C-alpha positions as a printed Julia matrix, in Angstrom:
590×3 Matrix{Float64}:
  29.85   44.33  -42.01
  26.99   43.13  -39.86
  26.73   39.77  -38.02
  23.25   39.79  -36.48
  20.29   40.08  -38.65
  16.4    39.24  -38.23
  15.48   36.23  -40.73
  12.93   36.78  -43.15
   9.7    35.25  -42.1
   9.71   31.99  -44.76
  13.08   30.99  -42.58
  11.68   32.12  -39.6
   8.64   29.38  -40.24
  10.61   26.76  -41.52
  12.81   26.91  -38.39
   9.73   26.66  -36.33
   8.59   23.9   -38.42
  11.27   21.93  -37.69
  10.73   22.1   -33.95
   7.2    20.99  -34.45
   6.71   18.92  -37.94
   9.83   16.02  -37.63
   7.93   13.85  -39.74
   4.16   13.12  -41.51
   3.22   11.55  -38.14
   4.32   15.2   -36.11
   1.72   17.0   -38.52
  -0.82   14.62  -38.31
  -0.5    14.57  -34.47
  -0.85   18.35  -34.46
  -3.91   18.13  -36.74
  -5.84   15.66  -35.06
  -5.05   17.62  -31.19
  -6.58   20.46  -32.56
  -9.74   18.34  -33.94
  -9.73   17.08  -30.27
  -9.49   20.68  -28.99
 -12.41   21.99  -31.2
 -14.76   19.72  -29.4
 -14.76   17.0   -31.89
 -16.73   13.19  -31.28
 -16.1    11.89  -34.44
 -12.46   11.98  -36.45
 -11.44   10.82  -40.09
  -7.89   10.16  -41.13
  -7.11    9.51  -44.36
  -3.36    9.17  -45.51
  -1.14    8.36  -48.76
   2.22    6.93  -48.81
   2.76    7.06  -45.16
   1.82   10.48  -45.15
   4.42   11.82  -47.35
   1.58   12.5   -50.06
  -1.34   13.25  -48.04
  -2.35   13.54  -44.88
  -6.42   14.79  -44.3
  -7.93   14.8   -40.92
 -11.68   15.47  -40.6
 -13.54   16.48  -37.36
 -17.29   17.78  -36.61
 -16.28   20.1   -34.02
 -16.77   23.77  -33.35
 -15.79   24.79  -36.58
 -14.05   28.04  -37.46
 -15.51   31.32  -39.37
 -13.26   32.9   -41.88
 -11.72   35.3   -39.98
 -10.65   32.51  -37.24
  -9.4    30.16  -40.12
  -7.05   32.96  -41.92
  -6.4    33.88  -38.37
  -5.35   30.5   -37.37
  -2.57   30.41  -40.05
  -0.46   33.17  -38.51
   2.2    32.43  -36.16
   1.24   32.79  -32.48
  -2.52   32.7   -33.08
  -4.03   30.77  -30.71
  -7.24   29.69  -29.52
  -6.24   28.15  -26.1
  -4.74   30.79  -23.96
  -4.92   34.29  -23.62
  -2.31   35.23  -21.03
   0.84   34.1   -19.6
  -0.96   32.64  -16.65
  -2.75   29.86  -18.89
   0.59   28.26  -19.63
   0.2    26.53  -15.99
  -1.86   23.51  -16.35
  -3.0    24.42  -19.57
  -5.78   21.41  -20.32
  -5.87   21.56  -24.05
  -3.36   19.24  -25.9
  -1.44   21.79  -27.47
  -1.51   25.63  -27.43
   1.58   26.61  -29.57
   0.07   29.26  -32.45
   2.83   28.25  -34.85
   1.96   24.66  -35.11
  -0.64   25.02  -38.21
   1.35   28.01  -39.91
   4.53   25.69  -39.49
   2.88   22.86  -41.16
   1.67   25.34  -43.82
   5.03   26.6   -44.25
   6.54   23.11  -45.5
   3.59   22.02  -47.31
   0.63   22.6   -49.64
  -2.58   23.08  -46.96
  -6.06   23.07  -47.89
  -8.57   23.97  -45.14
 -12.29   23.52  -45.2
 -14.45   25.07  -41.97
 -17.89   26.0   -41.0
 -19.17   26.6   -37.61
 -22.77   25.4   -36.59
 -24.65   28.5   -37.47
 -22.37   30.2   -40.21
 -21.19   29.51  -43.72
 -18.14   27.52  -45.04
 -14.88   28.56  -46.15
 -12.6    26.97  -48.49
  -8.75   28.42  -47.87
  -5.75   26.83  -50.03
  -2.42   27.83  -49.0
   1.24   26.6   -50.1
   4.93   27.54  -48.53
   3.2    29.64  -46.12
   1.31   31.73  -48.45
  -2.04   31.81  -48.9
  -3.2    31.5   -52.59
  -7.23   30.8   -52.54
 -10.15   31.86  -50.07
 -13.8    31.13  -51.22
 -17.13   29.95  -49.83
 -18.28   26.43  -49.49
 -20.95   24.33  -48.25
 -20.67   21.68  -45.7
 -21.52   20.64  -42.49
 -20.25   21.81  -38.89
 -16.54   20.7   -38.41
 -13.3    21.16  -40.27
 -11.37   19.24  -42.77
  -7.45   20.05  -43.34
  -5.47   18.25  -46.14
  -1.67   18.32  -45.7
  -0.13   17.1   -49.3
   3.6    17.16  -50.41
   4.9    17.93  -46.84
   8.33   19.41  -47.15
   8.01   19.83  -50.62
   9.76   23.21  -50.39
  12.48   21.94  -47.86
  14.52   19.23  -50.22
  17.25   19.08  -47.6
  14.49   17.97  -45.3
  12.6    15.62  -47.52
  15.08   13.57  -48.63
  15.33   12.64  -44.63
  12.26   11.02  -44.82
  11.83    7.61  -44.46
  10.16    5.26  -46.67
   6.28    5.17  -46.73
   6.57    1.99  -44.81
   8.19    3.32  -41.99
   6.64    6.34  -41.9
   3.26    4.36  -41.56
   4.03    2.63  -38.88
   5.17    6.2   -37.2
   1.36    7.31  -38.09
   0.18    3.89  -36.66
   1.84    4.79  -33.52
   0.55    8.58  -33.52
  -3.02    7.37  -34.0
  -2.7     4.5   -31.62
  -1.72    7.01  -29.01
  -4.39    9.38  -29.75
  -6.77    6.3   -29.3
  -5.87    5.46  -25.96
  -5.89    8.84  -25.09
  -9.51   10.0   -25.99
 -11.48    6.57  -25.54
 -14.52    8.99  -26.06
 -14.25    9.77  -29.63
 -14.75    8.0   -32.71
 -12.39    7.1   -34.92
 -11.24    6.08  -38.3
  -8.1     5.39  -40.47
  -7.67    4.59  -43.74
  -3.95    4.1   -46.04
  -3.92    4.36  -49.61
  -7.57    4.53  -49.9
  -8.0     0.76  -47.81
  -9.68    1.1   -44.38
  -7.09    0.6   -41.53
  -9.09    1.36  -38.13
 -12.64    1.89  -36.9
 -12.89    2.31  -33.47
 -16.3     3.58  -31.9
 -16.62    5.36  -28.68
 -15.15    3.13  -25.78
 -16.1     3.06  -22.5
 -13.08    2.41  -20.64
  -9.26    1.86  -21.7
  -9.93   -2.15  -21.56
 -12.35   -1.73  -24.53
 -10.04    0.54  -26.54
  -7.34   -2.02  -26.31
  -9.73   -4.69  -27.08
 -10.79   -2.68  -30.48
  -7.27   -1.94  -31.22
  -5.29   -5.27  -30.41
  -7.83   -7.75  -29.96
 -10.03   -9.43  -26.84
  -7.06  -11.72  -25.91
  -4.59   -9.04  -25.56
  -7.18   -7.25  -23.4
  -7.77  -10.62  -21.6
  -4.04  -10.43  -20.49
  -4.04   -7.19  -18.56
  -4.83   -6.07  -15.26
  -6.6    -2.99  -13.91
  -4.46   -0.5   -12.0
  -6.65    1.97   -9.93
  -4.64    3.71   -7.14
  -4.45    6.81   -5.06
  -1.39    7.82   -3.21
  -1.97   11.67   -1.83
  -2.64   14.16   -4.46
  -1.42   11.33   -6.97
  -3.95    8.63   -8.83
  -2.54    6.21  -11.14
  -4.69    4.38  -13.28
  -4.99    1.84  -16.18
  -3.55   -1.88  -17.48
  -0.37   -3.85  -17.12
   0.38   -7.17  -18.05
  -0.05  -10.29  -16.36
   3.59  -11.32  -15.02
   2.73  -14.97  -16.53
   1.89  -13.61  -19.95
   5.09  -11.38  -20.31
   7.18  -12.06  -23.3
   4.62  -13.68  -25.22
   3.75  -10.76  -27.65
   5.44   -7.54  -28.22
   5.81   -5.05  -25.66
   3.19   -2.16  -25.35
   3.71    1.11  -23.47
   1.9     4.15  -23.01
   1.24    7.15  -20.49
  -0.55    9.72  -19.97
  -0.21   12.41  -17.97
  -3.24   14.86  -16.89
  -4.71   13.63  -20.29
  -1.42   14.05  -22.45
   0.11   11.69  -23.91
   4.11   11.5   -23.23
   7.17    9.77  -23.11
   8.96    9.28  -19.63
  11.59    6.36  -19.38
  11.79    7.13  -15.66
   7.85    6.34  -15.07
   8.46    2.99  -17.23
  11.66    2.04  -15.01
   9.26    2.71  -12.02
   6.4     0.49  -13.24
   9.35   -2.25  -14.56
  10.38   -1.87  -11.1
   7.06   -3.27   -9.74
   7.61   -6.44  -11.42
  10.85   -7.28   -9.5
  10.55  -11.12   -8.0
   7.86  -11.95  -10.88
   9.89  -11.66  -14.08
  12.76  -13.35  -15.36
  15.8   -11.01  -16.52
  15.24   -9.42  -19.73
  11.51   -9.46  -19.78
   9.69   -6.3   -19.88
   5.79   -6.23  -19.09
   3.16   -4.05  -21.31
   2.18   -1.09  -19.67
  -0.88    1.54  -20.46
  -1.0     4.01  -17.52
  -2.89    7.55  -16.85
  -1.27    9.33  -14.24
  -3.2    12.33  -12.33
  -0.74   15.15  -10.51
  -1.89   18.64   -9.68
  -1.12   20.9   -12.46
   0.6    23.18  -10.48
   3.31   20.08  -10.02
   3.99   19.43  -13.55
   5.34   21.7   -16.23
   4.12   20.98  -19.96
   6.33   23.12  -21.55
   9.39   21.41  -21.5
   9.07   20.04  -25.1
   8.3    21.62  -28.38
   6.01   18.82  -29.3
   4.55   18.57  -25.58
   6.18   14.97  -25.8
   7.58   15.26  -22.35
   6.75   16.94  -19.22
   8.87   17.61  -16.13
   7.8    17.0   -12.25
   8.18   19.24   -9.63
   8.81   16.23   -7.41
   9.93   13.13   -9.9
  10.66   10.33   -6.92
   7.16   11.07   -5.43
   5.37   10.66   -8.66
   7.51    7.44   -9.58
   7.23    5.88   -6.05
   3.12    6.08   -6.77
   3.57    4.57   -9.98
   5.6     1.68   -8.85
   3.24    0.94   -5.6
  -0.05    1.16   -7.67
   1.47   -1.45  -10.46
   2.7    -3.73   -7.38
  -0.52   -3.07   -5.94
  -2.14   -4.02   -8.91
   0.01   -7.38   -9.48
  -0.9    -8.24   -6.17
  -4.63   -8.19   -6.44
  -6.47  -10.66   -8.92
 -10.03  -11.47   -9.0
 -11.25  -14.15  -11.5
  -9.75  -15.47  -14.7
  -6.97  -17.83  -15.55
  -4.51  -16.48  -12.14
  -7.45  -15.93   -9.64
  -5.8   -14.75   -6.44
  -5.72  -15.94   -3.04
  -6.45  -12.46   -1.67
  -9.9   -12.88   -2.94
 -11.13  -14.8     0.05
 -10.12  -12.88    3.29
 -12.57   -9.93    2.11
 -15.58  -12.3     2.72
 -17.36  -15.98    3.05
 -17.61  -17.15   -0.54
 -20.09  -20.02   -0.8
 -18.6   -23.3    -1.12
 -19.83  -26.38   -2.62
 -18.78  -27.88    0.96
 -19.13  -26.36    3.89
 -16.43  -23.59    4.3
 -13.67  -24.43    7.25
 -13.21  -20.75    8.77
 -10.46  -19.85   11.23
  -9.18  -16.75   12.9
  -5.86  -15.82   10.84
  -3.94  -14.55   14.22
  -4.52  -17.74   16.03
  -3.53  -20.03   12.75
  -0.26  -17.85   12.7
   0.4   -18.05   16.1
   0.48  -21.9    15.46
   3.59  -21.48   13.09
   7.18  -21.82   14.06
   8.94  -18.8    15.98
  11.09  -18.06   12.96
   8.36  -17.17   10.65
   8.05  -20.53    9.11
   5.9   -21.61    6.86
   4.09  -25.02    8.26
   1.59  -25.07   11.1
   1.33  -28.22   13.04
  -1.99  -29.98   11.63
  -4.78  -29.41   13.39
  -6.01  -32.08   14.92
  -3.3   -34.36   13.56
  -2.01  -35.23   10.01
  -4.77  -38.03    9.23
  -7.89  -38.18   10.43
  -9.38  -41.29   12.23
 -10.72  -44.07    9.86
 -14.46  -43.49   11.09
 -14.43  -39.86    9.95
 -14.38  -37.93    6.66
 -11.25  -37.27    4.92
 -11.52  -33.59    5.57
 -11.29  -32.27    8.49
 -13.7   -30.3    10.17
 -12.05  -26.82   11.22
 -14.65  -24.95   13.51
 -14.77  -21.08   13.54
 -12.44  -19.89   16.06
 -14.03  -17.79   18.93
 -13.67  -14.04   17.5
 -12.53  -10.91   19.86
 -13.64   -7.5    19.25
  -9.89   -6.46   17.88
  -9.27   -9.84   15.93
  -8.44   -9.9    12.47
 -10.95  -10.92    9.91
 -11.46  -14.26    9.34
  -9.99  -16.16    6.54
 -12.3   -18.79    4.91
  -9.78  -21.77    4.0
 -11.6   -24.22    1.73
 -11.27  -28.16    2.16
  -7.53  -28.86    0.13
  -7.0   -31.78   -1.79
  -3.45  -32.41   -2.78
  -2.76  -33.69   -6.5
   0.29  -35.99   -7.74
   2.14  -34.33   -4.56
   2.54  -31.16   -6.64
  -0.64  -29.01   -6.45
  -3.22  -27.99   -3.9
  -6.94  -28.04   -5.45
 -10.07  -26.7    -4.03
 -13.3   -25.67   -5.14
 -14.9   -22.1    -5.33
 -17.93  -20.52   -7.03
 -16.28  -19.7   -10.42
 -14.43  -22.96  -10.6
 -12.03  -25.31   -9.56
  -8.91  -23.23   -8.5
  -5.13  -25.38   -8.3
  -2.17  -23.88   -6.6
   1.52  -25.13   -7.33
   2.87  -25.65   -3.66
   6.13  -25.29   -4.84
   5.73  -21.84   -6.75
   3.18  -21.14   -3.68
   6.17  -21.32   -0.95
   8.62  -19.71   -2.87
   6.6   -16.57   -3.2
   6.16  -16.98    0.41
   9.82  -17.92    1.76
  10.73  -14.7    -0.88
   8.6   -12.19    0.68
   9.85  -13.62    4.38
  13.81  -13.47    3.18
  13.06   -9.63    1.52
  11.82   -8.64    4.96
  14.94  -10.37    7.22
  17.34   -8.46    4.74
  15.51   -5.52    5.19
  15.17   -5.39    9.15
  18.43   -7.21    9.6
  17.14  -10.06   11.57
  18.73  -13.29   11.61
  17.03  -16.56   12.77
  18.99  -19.57   12.79
  19.65  -23.01   14.29
  23.16  -24.18   15.63
  24.4   -27.38   13.99
  25.62  -29.86   16.27
  28.31  -30.9    13.74
  29.2   -27.84   11.31
  29.12  -28.78    7.8
  31.8   -28.73    5.33
  31.3   -27.38    1.74
  33.96  -27.38   -0.99
  33.19  -24.95   -3.75
  34.56  -24.09   -7.05
  36.49  -20.94   -7.57
  33.45  -19.05   -8.87
  31.13  -20.18   -6.11
  33.96  -19.33   -3.8
  33.33  -15.38   -5.61
  29.96  -15.48   -5.04
  29.95  -16.47   -1.44
  32.26  -13.26   -0.5
  29.58  -11.33   -2.42
  26.91  -12.15   -0.55
  28.66  -13.18    2.96
  26.69  -10.35    4.8
  23.35  -11.13    3.44
  23.83  -14.87    3.98
  24.56  -14.12    7.68
  21.59  -11.96    8.04
  19.09  -14.93    6.73
  20.72  -17.29    8.99
  23.71  -18.82    7.51
  26.56  -18.64   10.15
  29.75  -19.5     7.36
  33.55  -19.11    8.26
  36.46  -19.83    5.76
  38.53  -22.83    5.98
  41.24  -22.59    3.68
  41.22  -22.13    0.07
  37.3   -22.18   -1.22
  36.49  -24.72    1.79
  33.92  -23.56    4.11
  32.7   -24.38    7.37
  28.71  -23.87    8.31
  28.18  -23.59   11.63
  24.27  -22.44   11.62
  21.6   -22.16    9.44
  18.04  -20.94    8.89
  15.2   -23.34    9.49
  12.12  -21.84    7.46
  10.39  -25.25    7.64
  11.33  -28.7     8.81
  12.05  -30.2     5.04
  14.49  -27.71    4.82
  17.88  -29.08    3.62
  20.43  -26.48    4.63
  23.57  -27.75    2.88
  21.7   -28.38   -0.29
  20.39  -24.94   -0.45
  23.59  -22.94    0.08
  25.38  -25.3    -2.47
  22.45  -24.61   -5.33
  22.31  -21.25   -4.12
  26.09  -20.18   -4.58
  26.25  -22.51   -7.63
  23.32  -20.14   -8.89
  24.88  -17.11   -8.0
  28.19  -17.88   -9.73
  29.15  -15.48  -12.22
  26.83  -12.99  -10.98
  27.52   -9.23  -11.94
  24.6    -7.39  -10.32
  26.15   -4.25   -8.96
  22.71   -2.51   -7.37
  22.66   -3.36   -3.64
  18.65   -3.72   -3.58
  18.57   -5.72   -7.05
  21.44   -8.04   -5.07
  19.26   -8.53   -2.09
  16.22   -9.52   -4.35
  18.61  -12.02   -6.42
  19.6   -13.48   -2.95
  16.14  -13.94   -1.83
  14.95  -15.33   -4.88
  17.72  -17.7    -5.37
  17.59  -18.75   -1.8
  13.55  -18.97   -1.54
  14.19  -20.99   -4.86
  16.23  -23.26   -3.58
  14.8   -23.68   -0.08
  11.21  -24.07   -0.96
   9.37  -27.13   -1.04
   9.51  -29.23   -4.2
   7.06  -31.05   -6.3
   6.51  -34.48   -5.04
   6.6   -33.68   -1.28
   3.6   -35.18    0.47
   1.85  -32.58    2.67
  -0.4   -32.81    5.72
  -3.92  -30.82    5.78
  -2.42  -28.57    8.52
   0.53  -27.79    6.0
  -1.67  -27.34    3.15
  -3.91  -24.91    5.28
  -0.76  -23.15    6.61
   0.36  -22.43    3.14
  -2.99  -21.36    1.79
  -2.81  -18.85    4.6
   0.38  -17.91    4.08
   0.24  -17.25    0.25
  -2.77  -15.32    0.77
  -0.73  -12.83    3.16
   1.93  -12.27    0.7
   1.72   -8.72   -1.53
   1.99  -11.0    -5.3
   0.5   -14.34   -4.46
  -0.35  -15.2    -7.83
   3.59  -15.56   -9.27
   6.88  -16.91   -7.92
   9.74  -15.25   -8.26
  10.63  -16.34  -11.85
   7.05  -14.67  -13.45
   5.52  -18.34  -13.1
   1.79  -18.42  -12.1
   1.1   -20.29   -8.66
  -2.34  -19.96   -8.9
  -4.45  -21.02  -11.82
  -8.31  -21.27  -12.0
 -10.44  -23.63  -14.11
 -13.8   -22.11  -14.88
 -17.39  -24.2   -14.5
 -18.27  -23.17  -17.99
 -14.91  -24.17  -19.56
 -15.39  -27.46  -17.72
 -19.05  -27.89  -18.68
 -18.1   -27.37  -22.48
 -15.19  -29.97  -21.52
 -17.94  -32.28  -20.8
 -20.53  -31.2   -23.8
 -22.7   -30.07  -21.52
 -22.52  -26.66  -23.31
């Protein structure tokens, strides 16, 4: 008896349908993408019972003549490719000819379509069989209605989830399309009630605001970066706002929405040292790569892609997000870097100084604080804020950084005035960020600047703290802690780093080992970051420490030289701005 047989067409169609149509949202995705590929500028979607009863998609695209409409229900019929070479770098959303016939094979399907200069056609089909074809009067475009999905495949139908769950999946699919094609007007209704009415949007931020509200859009930072042939753009969440709302993620490669955990991990990596463990930011990223460097044919629903050089793409995503986090321009977390680009109009006369000359005044071990220029305190007959003249410029000198007049509040915050408002810097958070990046540089370069103690420190540790020391012994030595065992869990400390004159080495080491006790982080790079962040937190100046004018200036400049100045290693803001309009409203001037 023969063991191999050719499947009947109806069975083959249902197998194909299983690859493309997993649930109502899968069918909706295919129909909407076909509408977009047909050049639609407006798409109207109606759903009933979460798509289980009805999915109707209407568009104003090119439409089809009768012969093409009938041919579109045949397997392997498509308008999107002609030869095998078209499969490489295909620009349309889909190209598999069995998408529409696969949907038809497991549902009752109705098509109404008309080209711009031709007669309209209405087609009724069920279970893959065309039952009726007739003329119809309608405007240019296509309307496709899918009802009773899986009516002839009860085994598939019983695995559908409830209407509410299927509706959530449909909302996700429509949201993905809305973010992908912002130039298209979209409407969505459910059980006869309007849910979404999205006009065409000029930018991703505008579409986000239309979908989730202006507050959600305001929490996002712009990403726009080019690394060789790879371009990464989009929006990412400010570290200080992560965790205040549910995480939203969206990835698009060459105009196609995809799922890719590797790219999401790369973007999350850029947030290291800005977020506490367990928090995940919202990410909406668009990636453009050469067409021949990505394969879009690895998933039946085109939900995944394969990169020729995945590491390069992931690295580009990580760097793009990291650069966005380090560049702010206005808003609640105004970045210090902004002022190195030019000389803004301060309300008081600006004080300028050559960056390299100021850095040369810092301690040799890359410490933070420079000796105050002109002394800690001005003479009584001079203004409270000293005048720092512009240093002489050389042709090869670094660009001048403007340092505004700084005022310390409650021995905790540094305040200054800017064109956009009043800006406050948290001195502990700012110093923590500066020290973290210095310590990470030491760990990566293997440098160990330290100061020999006249009398060694003796530390008695708990067993957990002793284990933490052993796990981090080499890295602590790299940071400048020369430590040896003295029996049991007792340590002798002979040398310590000296990042600034206020540094309390004994307290820092004790608190660091206590914080690291029980840490089970295995990844080497993550352990470096964890140690650097912990030591930076314990070594930084504290709230309540009074700073001189020179120290505040040095901290301002050092913070502006970091990669991520707006947040400390815990994700807290280092910089907060109160805009002039906000202050005027508070005082009743608006």
